[in-house]
C-alpha positions as CSV (number, residue, x, y, z in Angstrom):
1,X,-25.5,-13.7,3.3
2,X,-23.0,-16.0,1.3
3,X,-20.6,-13.8,-0.6
4,X,-22.1,-15.6,-4.1
5,X,-25.6,-14.9,-2.6
6,X,-24.4,-11.3,-2.4
7,X,-22.2,-11.0,-5.7
8,X,-25.5,-12.0,-7.6
9,X,-28.0,-9.4,-5.8
10,X,-25.0,-6.5,-6.3
11,X,-25.0,-7.3,-10.0
12,X,-28.7,-6.9,-10.2
13,X,-28.1,-3.4,-8.9
14,X,-29.1,-4.2,-5.2
15,X,-27.6,-1.4,-2.8
16,X,-27.7,-3.6,-0.2
17,X,-26.2,-6.1,-1.4
18,X,-23.0,-3.8,-2.6
19,X,-22.9,-2.3,1.3
20,X,-22.7,-5.7,2.3
21,X,-19.7,-6.6,0.0
22,X,-17.8,-3.1,0.9
23,X,-18.3,-3.4,4.3
24,X,-16.8,-7.3,4.4
25,X,-14.1,-6.1,2.0
26,X,-13.3,-2.2,2.4
27,X,-10.6,-2.9,5.3
28,X,-8.4,-5.3,3.6
29,X,-9.0,-3.1,0.4
30,X,-8.0,-0.1,2.4
31,X,-4.8,-2.2,3.7
32,X,-3.6,-2.7,0.5
33,X,-3.5,0.5,-0.9
34,X,-2.3,2.3,2.3
35,X,0.8,0.0,2.4
36,X,1.3,1.1,-1.3
37,X,0.3,4.7,-0.9
38,X,2.5,5.5,2.2
39,X,0.2,7.9,2.9
40,X,-3.9,8.2,4.3
41,X,-5.4,10.7,2.0
42,X,-3.9,9.1,-1.3
43,X,-4.9,5.6,0.3
44,X,-8.7,6.8,0.6
45,X,-8.6,8.4,-3.0
46,X,-7.0,4.7,-4.5
47,X,-9.1,2.5,-2.1
48,X,-12.4,4.9,-3.5
49,X,-11.2,4.3,-7.0
50,X,-10.5,0.4,-6.2
51,X,-14.2,0.0,-5.3
52,X,-16.0,2.2,-8.0
53,X,-14.0,-0.3,-10.4
54,X,-14.6,-2.9,-8.4
55,X,-18.6,-2.0,-8.8
56,X,-18.8,-1.6,-12.2
57,X,-16.7,-4.7,-13.2
58,X,-18.7,-7.3,-11.2
59,X,-20.7,-8.0,-14.1
60,X,-17.5,-9.6,-15.7
61,X,-17.0,-11.3,-12.4
62,X,-16.7,-14.5,-13.3
63,X,-16.1,-16.9,-10.5
64,X,-12.9,-18.7,-11.4
65,X,-11.2,-17.2,-8.4
66,X,-12.3,-16.4,-4.8
67,X,-14.1,-12.6,-4.9
68,X,-11.8,-11.6,-2.2
69,X,-8.5,-12.6,-4.9
70,X,-10.0,-10.5,-7.5
71,X,-10.9,-7.5,-5.4
72,X,-7.3,-7.6,-4.0
73,X,-6.0,-7.4,-7.6
74,X,-8.3,-4.5,-8.4
75,X,-7.2,-2.3,-5.6
76,X,-3.4,-3.1,-6.4
77,X,-3.7,-2.0,-9.9
78,X,-5.3,1.2,-8.5
79,X,-3.1,1.8,-6.6
80,X,-0.1,1.3,-9.0
81,X,-2.3,3.2,-11.3
82,X,-2.6,6.5,-9.0
83,X,1.0,6.4,-8.2
84,X,1.8,6.5,-12.0
85,X,-0.7,9.2,-12.8
86,X,0.6,11.3,-9.1
87,X,4.2,10.9,-10.6
88,X,3.5,12.0,-14.1
89,X,1.4,14.6,-12.9
90,X,3.8,16.1,-10.2
91,X,6.6,15.2,-12.5
92,X,7.2,19.4,-13.6
93,X,6.5,21.0,-10.4
94,X,9.4,22.2,-7.9
95,X,8.9,20.3,-4.6
96,X,9.1,22.8,-1.5
97,X,11.7,23.0,1.2
98,X,11.1,19.8,3.6
99,X,10.5,21.8,6.8
100,X,12.6,20.0,10.3
101,X,10.8,17.0,11.5
102,X,9.5,17.8,14.6
103,X,11.1,16.1,17.4
104,X,9.8,12.5,18.1
105,X,8.8,11.8,22.2
106,X,11.5,9.8,24.3
107,X,9.2,6.8,24.7
108,X,9.9,4.3,21.7
109,X,7.1,3.4,19.3
110,X,6.4,-0.2,18.9
111,X,7.9,-1.7,16.4
112,X,5.3,-1.5,13.6
113,X,5.3,2.0,13.8
114,X,8.8,2.3,13.1
115,X,8.0,-0.2,10.2
116,X,5.3,2.5,8.6
117,X,7.7,5.2,9.0
118,X,10.7,3.5,7.4
119,X,7.9,2.0,4.1
120,X,7.0,5.9,4.1
121,X,10.4,7.0,3.3
122,X,11.4,4.5,0.6
123,X,10.8,6.0,-3.1
124,X,7.8,4.6,-4.6
125,X,9.0,2.0,-6.9
126,X,11.1,0.1,-4.2
127,X,7.8,0.8,-1.7
128,X,5.2,-0.6,-4.3
129,X,7.9,-3.9,-5.3
130,X,8.6,-4.7,-1.2
131,X,4.3,-4.4,0.0
132,X,4.2,-6.9,-3.2
133,X,6.2,-8.9,-2.8
134,X,7.0,-9.2,0.9
135,X,3.7,-8.5,2.4
136,X,1.1,-9.6,-0.5
137,X,3.1,-12.7,-1.5
138,X,3.2,-11.6,-5.4
139,X,6.0,-13.3,-7.9
140,X,8.5,-11.0,-9.5
141,X,7.0,-12.1,-12.6
142,X,3.4,-10.8,-11.4
143,X,4.9,-8.0,-9.8
144,X,6.5,-7.3,-13.0
145,X,3.4,-7.8,-15.2
146,X,1.4,-5.2,-12.3
147,X,4.0,-2.6,-12.8
148,X,4.9,-3.0,-16.3
149,X,8.4,-3.7,-15.6
150,X,10.5,-6.8,-15.8
151,X,11.4,-9.1,-13.2
152,X,15.2,-8.1,-13.3
153,X,14.0,-5.3,-12.1
154,X,11.6,-6.1,-9.7
155,X,14.2,-8.0,-7.8
156,X,16.9,-5.1,-7.9
157,X,14.5,-3.0,-6.6
158,X,13.2,-5.2,-4.1
159,X,17.1,-5.8,-3.0
160,X,17.6,-2.1,-2.7
161,X,14.5,-1.5,-0.7
162,X,15.3,-4.4,1.7
163,X,18.9,-2.8,2.0
164,X,17.4,1.0,2.6
165,X,14.9,-0.6,5.4
166,X,17.2,-2.1,7.2
167,X,19.0,1.4,6.8
168,X,16.6,3.5,8.3
169,X,15.6,0.9,11.3
170,X,19.2,0.6,12.5
171,X,19.6,4.4,12.0
172,X,16.4,4.6,14.3
173,X,17.1,1.8,16.8
174,X,20.7,3.9,16.9
175,X,19.0,7.3,17.3
176,X,16.3,5.8,20.0
177,X,19.7,4.6,22.1
178,X,21.6,7.9,21.6
179,X,18.5,9.5,23.1
180,X,18.0,7.1,25.7
181,X,21.7,7.4,27.1
182,X,21.2,10.9,27.1
183,X,18.3,11.3,29.1
184,X,19.6,9.2,31.4
185,X,23.0,11.2,32.0
186,X,20.7,13.7,33.4
């Protein structure tokens, strides 16, 4: 069944067609919101919200763009909305003391894991701009529109996010070399 047929049937309430669309696009939706959320549990919530919004809005899908593009925009908006809501809710909370980080194994994980860790440690605004611009390919004007900021703020956040990522990754690399040096001396 093509996307067009699937969408038409899903609009009519065909549960099988909705499940088929979910099967085709759920991994992409999750990947987008995961990068924005920086957390698996939040990403699951945001992805679920994105699907609820998409299914409700399916009758309004005009087909001016590809379904995947339309769904991608809903997923990004759902994640950003979830982040704003979460920030508002937690702004009055006092954070618990941070527990000591567990020691890492001596062998180095692949670069992708290091990148994910560094990305998770970025402040939410920086992470969102970095993901939307460098990973998803949004322009600064599009980011400004989606996030409710100016394009200048988007550029500034991207500059700061890239600098912070470089700093975290170089620190991580230095730590790995020091651990390797200590291990080799034993």
